[in-house]
C-alpha positions, 0 to 999 in steps of 0.5 A: 308163708311167714315173713321176717317181720312175722319173726320179729313180732314173734321175738318181741312177744317172747321177750316181752313175756319172758325176759323177766324170767330169763333174767333170774337164770344164772346164764340169762338163758344164753343156752336156750333154743328157740325155733320159728317155723316159717311155713313154706308155700305149698305147690298151689301157692307157688303156681298161683303166684310164683313171683311172690314166692320167689320174692319171699325166698329171696328175702329169707336168703338175705337174712344174715345168719350167724352162729346163733341164728340159722335157717333150716332148709327143706326140699320138696319135689312137686309134680308140676315144678320139680325139686324145690328148696325152701326155708323151713324154720329159723333156729335161734340160740340164746336170749341175746340173739332172740332180743336182737331179732326183737330189736331189743339187743342193746337194752337186754345186754344192759339189763343183764349187765346190771343184774350181773352187777347186783349178783356180784355185789350181793350174792347169788341168792339175790337172783330170786328178787330180780324178776319183779324189778326187771322193768325198773332196773332197766330204767334207773341210772348207774348212780341209783344202781350203786345206791340200791346195792348200798341200801340193800347191803345195809338193810340185810346187815341190820334187819331190825334197826328200827331207824326212821327211814330218813335216818338210813346211813347211806349217802344219797339214799334219803327218805324220798329216794327210798320211797321212789325205789322201795319196789326195787329194794324190798324184793332184793332184801326179801330174796336175801333175808326171806322177809319183806320187812326192811326194819325201818319206821316211816313216822 
């Protein structure tokens, strides 16, 4: 028998592994379907510890269902106990609901909002550069996101500027800022231009 805590761990593993991939999808995976089998008890388990099985069923019944989180129930007819109804699996619709189960709903929505902003400002092709920057994008503040957009836009428009990175004509984006955020800038520029080069010199 798998508990609701097991489901939370399952969701955490899935989101840790896949959030960066889902961030590159046009809808951030809002139509993906996930299924968590809860492994209902056998008749032998129910006979051996009926109180534990009853508590397990009550815990699953207390799960707050919604349009994107549903429990599928199964019926079993056992020789000793007759007809029984148990949860069989939980169906989860969309990556937002899965992140909620993992305890990351707020962080995931914020990350999707930032990715949406980058796409709106820089165009759909920038999605290809979102995967390697997902973790960093979640941590930077709003001012840095605005600077990131301005820097990427300027570099894409001037691919061979030959400027020293200290001369980048973007307010707030000095050489130290660029060094700290180069790992974000480069994948986005590459997604838009096909080249990892920024057209700048460091000396």
